[in-house]
N, C-alpha and C positions, 0 to 999 in steps of 0.2 A: 422583383419588388412591386407590390400592388400600387396602382395609381388611383387616388381619390379625387374626384372632380366636383367643384362647386357649380351650382346652376346659375343663379342671378348674377349678371355682370361678367361671368366667366364663360360658361357654355353658351349662353344667350346674351345678346347686348341689350338687356332690359331687366326690369325687376317685376317678377310674376305677381308680387303682391299688388303693385300698382295696376298691372294688367287685369287682375280679378276685380279690383275696385272700380276700374273704368267700365268693365263689362257690366257690373252690377248697376252703375249709374245710368248706363245706356238702356239696359233691359227693364230694370225695376227701380227707377229713381226714388220712389216713395220709401223704399227699404233703407235708404240713406239715413233716415231718422233713427234707425236702430244701431247705426255704427258706433256712437259713443257708448252705448250700453254693452255692446260686444267687446269693445276695447277695455272696459272696466274689468273684464274677466281675465285679462292678461293677453300678451301678444300671441302665444300659441293658439289659445282659444279663438282669438279674433281671426287668425289665419284659417282655422278650421271652419268656422261659420261662414267666412267670406268665400272660401272655395266651395262649400256646399251649395251656396246660392249662385255663384258665377265663376265656374272653373275656366281658366284660359284654354284656348285651343292650342295644343302643342304643335300642330302642323303650321300655325301662323306665326310662331315665335321667331324672331330674327337671330338665328343661330350664327355663331362665328364660324364661317365655313372653313377658313384656314386652320383654325384650331380643331374643328371637327374632322378634317382630313388627317391631321396629325394623330388624333386619337384612334382613328381607324387603322392607321399604320402601326400604332402601338399594339392594338388588338390583334392585327394580323401576325405580329412578331411573337404572340403567345402571352402577352401581359394581361393580367386581370385588371379590369376597370370597374370602379364603383362610383355611383352618383350620390354625393352626400351634400344635402342642401337644407338651409333654414326654411325653405318653402314647405307647405303642408305636404303630408305623405301622398295625398291624392294627386297633387300637381307632379310630384317626383315620379309617381307610378306612371302617370300619363305620358311624361316625357320619356321615361325609360322604355315604355311600350312602343312609342313612336320611333325610337331609335334602335329598336331591337335588330340584331343581337349585340349591340355595342357594350352594354353594361352587364356585369356579372351580379351586381347587387344594387339596390336603390334604397336610400334611407332619407327620411324627411322629418319635419316636426310632426308630433303625434297629437297635438291638442293640449298636451300638458307640459311637455318639454320643447323649448325652442332650440332646434339643433343648429346653433350658430356660436361662433366664438369659443368660449371655454367649454360649453356643452359639447360642441363638435369635437374639440381636441380630446376631451375625456372619452367620448364614445370611440374614436379611432384608436386611441392608445389601448383601450380595453380589448379591441378587436385585433389589432396588429402589433401592439407593443410600442414602446418609446422608440422613435426613429426607425420603425419597421414599415413605413409607407412614405410614398411621395404624395404631395398635395398640390392641386392646381386651384388657385383662387385669385381674387382681384382687389379685395377691400381691406381696410385697416383691421376689421374684425378677424380676418384670416391670419393675421400675424401670430396670434396665440397658437394656431394650428401648425403654422410653418415651423415654430420653435420646437415642436415634438415630431416633426417630419424629418425624413432623411434629406430630402431635396425639395426645393420649392419650384413650382412651375407658376410663373406670374403671367396672367392672361388679362389683358384689357385694364391693367392697373395704371394709375397716373405715374408719370415719370419720377416724380418725387418719391413715391412709395417704393418703386422698383429700386431706385438708387439707394434708399435707406436700408432695404433689406439685403442688398448685395453685400453690404459690409459685414452682415451677420452670418450668412450661410450661403452655400452654392445655390445657384438658381438658373432656370431656363426661362427666358422671357419670350412669349409669343403674343402676336396681335397686340402691339402697344396701343394704349388708349389714345384715341384721337381727341385732342383738346377741343373745348368748346370755342369755335371760331365765330367771329362777328358775322361772317358770311352765312354760316349755318343758322345762326339766330335770325338773320335777315330772311332766310328761306322760310323759317317757321313763322315769322311775322307776316310773310308774303308781302314784302315791301312793294313788289311789282304791282300788286293789286290796289295799292294806294291811288294809282292813277284814276281809278273809277270815282274817287272822292272829289275829283275836280268838278263833278256834276253840281257841286254846291254853287258854282258861279252861273249856272244855267239861267236862273231868273234874272240876273243882271244883264246877261247877254240879250235875252229876249226883250227886256224893257229898255234896251239901249242906254244902260247906266254903268256899264263896266268901267268907264273912265272916271267915275266919281270916287276919289281916293278915300273918302270917309268910310267907305264900306270895306276897304281892303283888309284892315286889321281883324274885323269881325269874320270875314270870309276865311282868313288864315287860321283863326282860332277854331272855326267850325271844321275846317279841313283837318287840322291836327287832332282834334278831339274825335272826330269820326274815324280817322286812320288808326288811332290807338284802340278805339272801341272795336273796330273791324278785325284788328290783329288779335285781340283777345278772343274774339269769337272764332277766328280761324284756328287758334291753338286748341280751344275746346273742341271744335269740330274734328280736328286731326286726332285728338286724344280719344274721342269717342268712336272714331272710324278706323281704328287700327287694324282690325281684322279685314275689313273690306279694302283698305288701301294696300295691304300687304298681298292681296290677291290681284291687284291691278297692275298691269305692265309698267305703268309710268308713276302712279302715286306711290308705289312701294318704295321709291327712292326719297320720299319726304323725310325730314330729319327725325321725327318721332317714330314713324313706321319702320325705318331702317335701323334705328338704334343709335344714330349719330348724336342725338340729344336725349338725355335721360328723361323719363316720363315725369319724375319728381320736379325737374326744372320747368316743365311745362305747366304742371299743377300749381307751382308757386307763381309763375310769371303771369298767367292769364288774369287772375284777380288783381295783380298790381297794375297791369295795363288798363284794366277796366276802371279801377279807382282813379288812375291818372287821367283818363279820358273825361270822367265826370268832374274831376277837380278843375280841369281845363275848361270844361263846358260851363262851369259856374260863372265865367266872364261873359257868357252869352245871355240874350234875353230869355225869360222864362219859357216862352213858347218854343224856342230853339232847344232848350234843355228837354222839354216834353218830347220833341221829335227824336232827340238822341236816345231818350229812354225807350221810345217806341221801336226804334231801329234795333236796340239791344235786345228787347223782349222778343220781337219777331224773329231775329237772327238766332236767338237761343232756341226758340221753339222749332225753327227750321232744322237746327243741328241735332236736337233731341229726337224728333220723330216726324216732322212735317216733310222732311227730304225723302222719306220712304213712302209718302202718299202720292198715288197716281194723279198727275196734273196739278195737285196742290202745290208741289215743289216749284213748278214753273211759274205759277202766279205769284208765289211768295217771292221768288227771285225778282220778278218784275216789280213788285211792291217795294222791295229793298232799294232798287234803283230810284224809284219815284220818291221815296222818303228822303234820299239824299238831296234831291231837287227842293223838296219842301223844307228841309233843314236850312238850306241856303236862303230861302225866302224868309224864313222865320228869323234867321240871324240878322239879316239886313233890314227887315221890315218892308221890303219891296213885295207887293202883292203878286201872287202867281195867278195868271189868268186861266179861265176855263179852257181856252184854246190850247195853252201850253200843257195843262193837265191831260187833256184828251190826246194830244200828240204824244206826250211822254208815256202814257199808259200803253198804247199799242206799239210804239217804237221799242220800248223796253221788253214788252211781251214777245215781240219778234226775236229780240236778242236772246231772251231766256230760252225760247224754243230752239233757237239755233245751237245753243250750248248742249242741250239735251239730245238733239238730233245728231250732233257730231259724236257723242258718246255711243249712240246706237250704231252709227256707221262704223265706228272703230270695233264695236262688238261683232258686227257682221263680217268685217275683214279678218278678224281673229277666229271666225267660225264659232263664236259663243252664242248662247241663246238669251241670256239675261245678265243684267249688270249687278255686281255684288252691292248690297245695301240700297238698291233702287228697285222700284216696283214697275220696271219697264222690261219689255222683251223686244227682240229684233223685229217682230211682226208689227210693232207700233210705229215704225219709221214713217209709213205713208201718212198716218193721221198727224203726227208731230210735224212733219214737213209742210203738210197742207195748212195747218193751223198757223204755223209761223210765217209762211209766205202771205197768208190772208191778212195777218196782223201787219205785216210790212206794207202792203198796199193800202190798208186802212189808215195807217199813219200818214202816208203820202196824200191820201184824199183829204184828211183833216187839215193838213197844211195848205192844200190847194184851196179849200173852202175859206180858210182864214185869210188867204191873200185877197179874197173878194169882199171881206168884211169891212164895216165902217171903222172898226178899231185900228186896222192896219194903216188906214189912210191918215190917222192922226200921228203915227210914228214915222212913216216913210213918205218921201216926196215922190218917189218912183217905185211904187210897190210891184210893178210888173216885173222887175228884176228878180223878184222872189220866186217866180215860176222856175227859174234855173235851179234855185235851192230845192224846191219840191221835187223836181226830176232827179236832182243829184242825190237826195236822201234815198229815194227809191232804188236808184242805181247802186248806191253803197250797200244798202241792206240786201239787195239781190246778190251782190257779189259775196257778202258775208255768207249767204246761204249756199252759194256754189262752193265756197271754201269748206263749209261744213259737210256738204254732200260728198265731197271728195276725201273726207276724213282728215283734213289738215287743220282743223280748228281745235287745237289741243289745249286751249286756255280760254279764259273769259274773252268774249268778243271785243270788249273795249280795251282790254290789255293787248289783244291781238293788233288792234288798230294803232296802238302806240308804237309798234314795231313794224308797221306796214307802210311802205313808202307811198303807195297810191292813196292811202287814207290821208296823208299829209297834203298830197296834191288836192284832194277833195276839200280838205280844210281850208287851204289857201284860197281856192275858188269861192268857197262859201263866205269867207271874210270879204273878199272883193265884191261879191254880189251884194252882201248886206250893206257895205259902204256905198256902193252905187245907188241902192235903193234908198238909203238914208239921206244921202246928200243931194241926189239928183243931178250929179255932175254930167251924166250922159243919159239923155231920154231914150227910151226904147222906141225906135221908129215903127210907125204903123199900128201901135197899140195904144188904146186910150183907157 
């Protein structure tokens, strides 16, 4: 008995139509203006035009490995297998070629007929006769095909659909669909990365106004709006970087790259989060809303193409850190001093370089030469490390000069204590660089700090030093 196999959601844990659409938006975003006109010509024609401009790479698709092994076992036993999909024929051919010699035949939509639902059932009945084939599918549209099949193979379908069809005809259920869990959605939102948005309180800390409760609500709104905005950009970034993420040893486990979350879910969720961010940001002062818009625009440009530009990606990452600080200043109305801006610029630049250096060290350890989706190679490590360490010491020097300024004497009774903070900042940054050089910095440096015990010790020492400098409880002996 021949076995006919669906592609989207069955053989692969994704939808190749969304895959092509995202490839198109990444490579040729201006062509998106033509999409409504292509759609007016019908779904099959839309698939054909989309595939012509942005065919998905069959080697990067998230195949259901358990089901694939089962199919290979069926093939070994002498059974004939056919790939029958609503995707365009070009996509079906590419997948069939990639999995050669698994399938004996490959059929897809031809630009005029959408090979799905009733059309697929009609084609298979013409080829094999009523109940003359078994069919593997996953979606409600496949129910019509199952009714003309001898046996249903249900792969990656929701439990409710599988239970419903079990009452109608015999079935084999493989690779049950994993429900959308809150934890998986949290991974896609990168809730762990929200810790970076605590930078909005930086200006209050530097101005010694953190205890003024009238600012707390504004800071909280700024933090929430920035977090929702960042999560939206993270989702867009992951959707546009599917190919590169799937070739990465760690990023391939991300929810969208691995197929644990449907691409359509991400396409719908990203604009909702962005709208919620700006709706929340409406409670902030106009200048804060402007910085929120600047953050969104720069982050989008970074995700679309700046991340693939040599060195520009590092400076943009540093800028995004600094915009968080400026957003906090705009939200509260507390002025951000030139000293703080200078320190933040080089401090965050050092962190951005460390993140890129860690990726290059990881490449070197894996004996690879270049990073997918990045314009860097292993030979760039020396320049990246040198630039990052130089930025680290520049930040320390700016802080040291600030300690000797007249401005600091207006805020602190014993500013000499701040020398401990200056040395501590350099120590912490150099330690981050040592972690990066050893290939152990696998996430954002600030997120790493949240889970690093020594960083907490440094934080407590920094707080104690600032309190001593501010109150003058204990004079530093021998220093005037």
